[in-house]
C-alpha positions as CSV (number, residue, x, y, z in Angstrom):
1,M,8.4,-22.5,12.3
2,L,9.5,-20.0,14.1
3,K,12.8,-19.9,11.8
4,S,10.5,-19.4,8.8
5,A,8.5,-17.3,10.5
6,L,11.6,-15.1,10.7
7,Y,13.0,-15.6,7.2
8,G,9.1,-14.2,5.9
9,V,9.7,-11.2,7.9
10,V,13.1,-10.3,6.8
11,L,11.9,-11.7,3.3
12,A,8.6,-8.7,3.0
13,L,11.1,-6.0,4.6
14,Q,13.4,-6.6,1.8
15,F,10.9,-6.6,-0.3
16,L,9.1,-3.8,0.4
17,T,11.2,-1.4,1.8
18,R,14.8,-0.2,1.2
19,L,16.4,-1.1,4.4
20,P,19.8,-2.5,4.3
21,L,19.1,-6.2,5.6
22,P,22.3,-8.3,4.4
23,I,20.5,-11.4,5.1
24,A,20.2,-14.5,2.6
25,C,16.4,-15.6,3.3
26,P,15.6,-18.6,1.7
27,W,12.7,-18.6,-1.1
28,T,10.5,-21.8,0.3
29,P,6.8,-22.0,0.3
30,A,6.7,-21.3,4.3
31,T,9.0,-18.4,3.8
32,R,6.6,-16.8,1.3
33,R,3.6,-17.6,3.2
34,W,5.2,-15.8,6.6
35,A,6.3,-13.0,4.0
36,I,2.6,-12.5,3.0
37,R,1.3,-12.4,6.8
38,A,4.0,-9.8,7.7
39,Y,3.2,-7.1,5.0
40,P,1.0,-5.6,7.5
41,L,3.6,-5.6,10.1
42,V,6.4,-4.0,7.6
43,G,3.5,-1.2,6.8
44,L,3.3,-0.5,10.6
45,L,7.0,-0.5,10.7
46,L,7.1,2.1,8.1
47,G,4.1,4.5,9.9
48,G,5.7,4.1,13.2
49,V,9.0,5.8,11.3
50,L,6.7,8.0,9.9
51,A,5.0,9.3,13.0
52,L,8.1,9.8,14.7
53,V,9.9,12.2,12.4
54,A,5.9,14.1,12.1
55,Q,6.1,13.9,15.5
56,L,9.8,15.7,15.9
57,M,8.8,18.0,13.2
58,H,6.3,19.5,15.1
59,G,6.2,23.0,14.9
60,A,7.6,23.1,11.6
61,P,5.5,24.7,8.6
62,A,2.7,21.9,7.3
63,P,3.8,22.2,4.0
64,L,8.3,21.4,5.0
65,A,6.7,18.5,7.4
66,A,4.6,17.1,4.6
67,L,6.9,17.3,1.8
68,A,9.9,16.1,4.2
69,L,7.5,13.1,5.3
70,L,6.5,12.5,1.4
71,S,10.0,12.1,0.7
72,L,10.9,9.6,3.2
73,W,7.4,7.9,2.6
74,V,8.6,7.1,-1.2
75,A,12.2,6.8,-0.1
76,L,11.4,3.9,2.6
77,S,9.8,1.9,-0.4
78,G,12.3,3.0,-2.8
79,G,9.4,3.5,-5.2
80,L,8.5,0.2,-5.7
81,H,4.8,0.8,-5.8
82,L,4.9,3.6,-8.1
83,D,6.3,2.2,-10.5
84,G,3.2,0.1,-11.0
85,V,0.8,2.9,-10.7
86,M,2.9,4.1,-13.8
87,D,2.5,0.9,-15.8
88,L,-1.3,0.3,-15.2
89,A,-1.7,3.7,-15.8
90,D,0.2,3.9,-19.0
91,A,-1.8,0.4,-20.6
92,L,-5.3,1.6,-19.0
93,G,-4.7,4.9,-21.1
94,S,-3.8,3.3,-23.8
95,N,-7.3,2.6,-24.6
96,Q,-5.7,-0.5,-26.8
97,P,-6.9,-4.4,-26.7
98,L,-5.7,-6.8,-23.9
99,A,-2.9,-8.2,-25.6
100,R,-1.4,-4.3,-26.3
101,R,-1.8,-3.3,-22.7
102,W,0.1,-6.4,-21.5
103,E,3.0,-5.6,-24.3
104,I,2.5,-1.5,-22.5
105,M,2.5,-2.5,-18.7
106,K,6.0,-4.8,-20.1
107,D,7.9,-2.0,-21.5
108,P,10.3,-0.3,-19.4
109,Q,9.7,3.2,-21.1
110,V,7.6,5.7,-19.1
111,G,4.7,6.8,-21.3
112,S,2.3,10.3,-20.3
113,F,-0.2,8.7,-18.5
114,G,2.1,7.5,-16.4
115,I,3.9,10.5,-15.8
116,L,0.5,12.3,-15.2
117,A,-0.5,9.4,-12.4
118,L,2.3,9.3,-10.8
119,F,1.9,13.4,-10.3
120,F,-1.2,13.1,-9.2
121,L,-0.9,10.5,-7.1
122,L,2.2,12.2,-5.1
123,A,0.2,15.9,-5.3
124,W,-2.8,14.5,-3.4
125,K,-0.5,12.6,-0.9
126,G,1.2,15.6,-0.2
127,V,-1.4,18.0,0.2
128,L,-3.4,16.0,2.2
129,L,-0.2,15.1,4.4
130,W,-0.1,18.7,4.5
131,A,-3.8,19.2,5.3
132,L,-3.9,17.0,8.5
133,L,-0.9,18.1,10.1
134,H,-2.0,21.5,9.7
135,Y,-5.6,20.7,10.9
136,G,-3.3,18.7,14.0
137,A,-5.1,15.0,13.0
138,P,-4.0,12.7,15.5
139,L,-0.9,10.6,14.6
140,W,-2.2,7.5,14.7
141,W,-3.4,7.4,11.5
142,L,-0.1,8.2,10.0
143,V,1.0,4.5,11.2
144,V,-2.1,2.4,10.7
145,V,-2.9,3.5,7.2
146,P,0.3,2.4,5.1
147,A,-0.1,-1.1,7.0
148,L,-3.6,-1.1,5.6
149,A,-2.6,-0.4,2.0
150,R,0.2,-3.8,2.5
151,F,-2.8,-5.9,4.0
152,G,-5.2,-4.6,0.9
153,G,-2.2,-5.3,-1.8
154,A,-2.0,-9.1,0.0
155,A,-5.5,-9.5,-0.1
156,L,-5.8,-9.0,-3.7
157,L,-3.0,-11.4,-4.3
158,V,-3.9,-13.9,-2.9
159,L,-7.6,-14.0,-3.8
160,T,-7.3,-12.8,-7.2
161,P,-6.0,-15.3,-10.1
162,C,-2.9,-14.3,-12.0
163,A,-3.6,-13.1,-15.7
164,Q,-0.3,-15.0,-16.8
165,Q,1.2,-18.0,-15.0
166,K,4.9,-16.3,-14.7
167,G,6.3,-13.0,-12.9
168,M,6.9,-12.0,-9.6
169,A,3.3,-12.3,-8.4
170,W,2.7,-16.0,-10.0
171,A,5.8,-17.0,-7.7
172,W,4.0,-15.5,-5.0
173,K,1.0,-16.6,-5.5
174,Q,1.5,-20.7,-5.9
175,S,2.2,-20.5,-2.0
176,L,-0.6,-18.9,-0.6
177,G,-4.5,-19.1,0.6
178,P,-7.3,-17.6,2.4
179,R,-5.8,-18.5,5.8
180,D,-2.6,-16.3,5.0
181,V,-5.2,-13.7,4.6
182,A,-6.7,-14.1,7.8
183,L,-3.3,-14.4,9.7
184,A,-2.3,-10.9,8.1
185,L,-5.3,-9.5,10.0
186,V,-4.3,-10.3,13.5
187,P,-2.1,-7.4,14.1
188,L,-4.5,-5.1,12.6
189,M,-7.5,-6.3,15.0
190,V,-4.9,-5.7,17.5
191,M,-4.2,-2.2,16.7
192,A,-8.2,-1.7,16.6
193,I,-8.6,-2.9,20.4
194,C,-6.4,0.6,20.7
195,W,-7.7,2.7,17.9
196,P,-11.4,1.5,16.7
197,G,-11.4,3.9,13.8
198,V,-9.0,1.3,12.4
199,L,-12.1,-1.3,11.9
200,V,-13.4,1.2,9.5
201,A,-10.5,1.9,7.7
202,L,-10.7,-2.0,7.3
203,M,-13.5,-2.2,5.8
204,A,-12.7,1.1,3.5
205,V,-9.7,-1.4,2.6
206,G,-12.0,-4.3,1.9
207,L,-14.4,-2.3,-0.9
208,L,-11.3,-1.1,-2.7
209,V,-10.0,-4.5,-3.0
210,A,-13.4,-5.7,-4.1
211,L,-13.7,-3.0,-6.7
212,A,-9.8,-3.2,-7.8
213,R,-10.4,-7.4,-8.2
214,W,-13.9,-6.5,-10.3
215,A,-12.2,-4.1,-11.9
216,L,-8.7,-6.0,-13.1
217,L,-10.5,-9.1,-14.2
218,R,-12.8,-7.3,-16.4
219,L,-9.9,-5.1,-17.9
220,F,-7.0,-7.6,-17.9
221,Q,-8.9,-10.7,-17.0
222,G,-6.3,-11.2,-13.9
223,I,-4.0,-9.9,-12.0
224,N,0.3,-9.4,-11.9
225,G,2.9,-7.5,-9.7
226,D,2.2,-3.9,-10.9
227,M,-1.4,-4.4,-10.0
228,V,-0.4,-5.3,-6.5
229,G,1.9,-2.1,-6.6
230,A,-0.8,0.2,-7.7
231,T,-3.5,-1.3,-5.0
232,I,-1.0,-0.5,-2.4
233,E,-0.4,3.1,-3.4
234,G,-4.1,3.4,-4.6
235,G,-5.0,2.1,-0.7
236,E,-2.7,4.8,0.9
237,L,-4.2,7.5,-0.8
238,W,-7.9,6.3,-0.6
239,L,-7.4,6.1,3.1
240,M,-5.9,9.5,3.8
241,G,-8.5,11.0,1.7
242,L,-11.5,9.2,4.0
243,M,-8.9,9.8,7.2
244,W,-9.3,13.7,6.4
245,S,-12.8,13.8,5.5
246,W,-13.4,12.2,9.1
247,W,-11.2,14.6,10.6
248,W,-12.8,17.8,8.9
249,F,-16.4,16.5,9.1
250,A,-16.3,14.9,12.8
251,M,-13.6,16.5,14.6
252,A,-12.9,19.8,12.9
253,S,-16.5,20.7,12.9
254,P,-17.5,24.0,15.4
255,P,-20.0,22.6,18.4
256,G,-23.3,22.8,17.5
257,I,-23.0,22.2,14.0
């Protein structure tokens, strides 16, 4: 069991990041289950690196620090989930019948809707990073946002049927069940002991996953790997927007207002 868990963590790191880990992991139901359970742990690692860099850049101009963090954020994941955002945006923007939307998602070329989605996603993430850094928001949010978003992606994958019985999402899903979602929650619940705001953010992720599940079933009759990646990116942006709103209205307002 311990060996499978360790292989699962390495598999999750290899799949979700571009960290150099030249280890051959067995592709088994046990390692896949542990990999999904480790999704939030990978997010915590990414968030920890980002928070450390943010701390090291304390005192640097907020726009420069925000751009550096955003660049590192994309580099650490290799832009893996951004590809899903672009594919999904092209399919939705086409306004075509279901079969044609699936063909567009499989097309390796990026269309105008995908480019627009990528631009606005990165622009909003960069601006929110800038705002949070400028107003001195505590850096715990930068640690937990990637973890919560990856938990959301794992929950969507486990709890939503795949549209087609092929592809990476289908291969992963054959080994997974609700128990894996519960176990993936463990590190987040531990963090909630230190930062109670994590519980509120977790509820926000649950709402996003429920809405995404409903919309994707309605529009595509199921999910694929691109949609899981897009949910992770959307989850990060959603949480950053909520963090900014909370910090601005609850913490940054003058006393007595």
